[in-house]
N, C-alpha and C positions, 0 to 999 in steps of 0.2 A: 763660580759658574753660572753664564746668566744667557739668557737666549730669547727667543720667544717661538716655542713651538704650536701654540696657538694660533690659529688664520684669521685673519679677520679680528675686529673690537665688537661683535654683536654676537650673540648666540640663543638657539632656542635649545632647551633642555625639556625633556619629556621623562616622567618615573611612573611608571605605568604596572599594574599588575593583570595578571591576565588570568584566565583559569585551565589549568590542565587541559583541560577538556577541548580548547578551543583554539591552542595553541598551535596546530597545525594549520587554522585556515588563516591564524592572525599571519604567520610568519610568512606564508604565502602572499598574504594581501601586503604587508608591510615591505617583502623582499622582491616581489615583480612588481606591484604598482607604486605605491605610497612613498618610498625611498625614493622609486627613482624620478617619480613627479617633481618633487620638494628639491633634492638637490640640484636638479637641472633647472629650477627658476632662477632667474639676474639675482644677481648679488649674493646668490648661494657658494659656500667654496668649498666645503666637506662636510661628509655627514658619516657619524660613526653611531655602531646600534650593538646592545651590549645586553648580555641576560646575564642573570644572578649566578655566582659561580657556585651559592652552596643549596641547590634548590631540592638535591634529591629527590624525595617521593610526594614533595609538598603540594598542597590542592592549589596553590597560587603561584605564578610564575612570574618573579621581577623583571622587570623590562628597564633598562634606562637608554636613552635615543641622547644626539647632540648633535647639533646643527650650526657649524660657526658659518657669518656672513659678515660682509664687509663692513656693517655697520645695523647696530637696531634698528638703524631708519626700513634696512633693506624687509623687517619683519612688522613694517607699519604704512608700508608702501601698496601702491595700488596694484603694481601686479602680481603681489603675492595676498592680497586680500581678495583679489578678483579669483585666484586659485580656489582660497577657500568659499567662494561662491557657486563653487562648482563640484560640489563633492559628488564622486563616483557612485554605480553602485554599489561597489564592493566596499567601497570606506562606511556609505550609510548601513553594511551587514557588520563587517566588522567592529564599529565603535559599541555596540552593545558587550561584544566582547571582555571590555575594561573593565574591572573591579573596582579601581582606584587609577586616578589620570592625575597627576599634576605637571600642567605644563606652566612652563617658566620663560620668558621673555628675558635675555640677561643682558647686560656690558659685562664686558672684561675688563677686569681692574689691573691686574696681574698676571704673568706667564712666565715662570721661566723654568730651563733646563736646555736639553740637548736633543729630545726626540722624543717620542710616544709608545707606548709599549701596549700588548694586547690583554694585561689585565691591568684595572684600576681600581681604585679606592676612592669611593665619593661621599664627600664629608657635608651633611648639611648644617649649617650654621646660624643661630639669629644672635648677632650683636650686643650686648648688654649697655651699648649706647649709640647716641645718631649720629655720633661723630664718626665721618667714614675713613677720612684718611689716614688716622692712629690706628687702624683696623688693619688694612691696606697694608701700612707700612711692617705692622708686627706680622701679619701672615707674609707677606714676602722675604722678611729675614728668615722667618721661620722655613720655606721653601727652598730657600737660598743654602739654609745647609743641610738641608737632605740630601739637594744634589749635590753639595762637595761631598758628604759622605758616602756617596756612591748608594742611597737607599732609594731613590726615586730615579726617573729618566727625566721626569717634568712634574711641575704642578703650575696648577691654573685657578684663579679665584674671580668668581663669575659672581655677579649681583643683581637680583631680579630689579626691573623695571615695570612697575606694575601698569603705567599706564600705556606701553607698548603690549604687555599681557593682555591688556583688557581689548583691543583691537578687533581681537579675532570675535568676540561677544557677538556683535551685529553680523557675521555673516553666517552663511547657510549652513558652514560644516560646523561654526558655532552652537547655532541652534541645535544642530544632529548631535553635537554630544554632550548639550546641557539638558538636552532632552532622554540621553541615552544613562546620563548620568543618575540625574534625579538628586537625590539626598546623599550619593557621594561627591557633588560636586564640593569641593573647597573651597571657602572665601579666600579671596587673595592674602597673604598676611601682609602686613608694614615692612616687613623685612624677611629677606630670606638668601641665604647666601649659599653658594655651592663652592666648595674647594675638591678638585679634580687631580687626586695623584695618580702619577703614572709609575706602575710598581718596577723596581727593577731585581729581578730575579727570573734566573732561568730552570734554579733547581728549588725545591720548597717555597714555592710559589706563595702557598698558603700562610706558610711562617712568616714569611717578610711582609704580607697583607694584614695578617696579625695584629704585627708590630707597628703597622702606618695607621689601622685603625682607631688607634688614643694618643695619637702623634698629636691631636689637636685638643684633647682633653681639657688643656691647661690655658687660659686664655680669656680676655675680654667677651667671651662670648658661652652662648649654651651650645653644645654638641646636639641636634637632634636625632640624626644619625647618621651612620657609616658602613657603609655598604660595598662589598665586594662583587665586579662583576667582570664577564669576558667577553673579549669581542666576537661580536657575531660576524658583522660585515662592515665596511668603509668605502664609501665611493665619492670621488672629488669630481665636481661639475664637470661637464662638459667644455 
């Protein structure tokens, strides 16, 4: 079974943590200002925003967002960078809420499946080799198998573009983000891959997701993390 549930060939991925005490204002900013402003920019197709499924009463709340764009060039183009040069007062207030923030501009290299789900497992990989194509082929075969076994609705593979990611650094919003992050700002690594698995389950979702968290444990890569998220909101471009 194959298809392209992912829209476009570019993506902006944000992996964020926010202290619980700041979540309310962060959520309001993201839902009623930031999310709308970003998805309605030219070249953006869809935005999805998730929260960690197992947050319980933890102090830090994990947040995952993914914006699908026509190409990676959307995220280095004049229109997008001009928007980053105009951070709103609410944006400036919200950025210090981030206790961690890993932002990645990525290229879509594989996408198979039949649809999307409100529950996803996001696996971050670091390949053992610089040989990109064999890794893509290996991952795509695994994802095709998971769809054929009715274990996922879809799977997509995203690869970090370090140059495109760094385009934000010279903008006003980039400077605000850097100042707010201080020592928390991570250096862009030479390789970062995300595999997004759309969980197929209506009952016992936690068990289905837990099974998927380890499905990529064996392969020519190191698994850096595997996190279960649930959908908060989705927006299509206007």
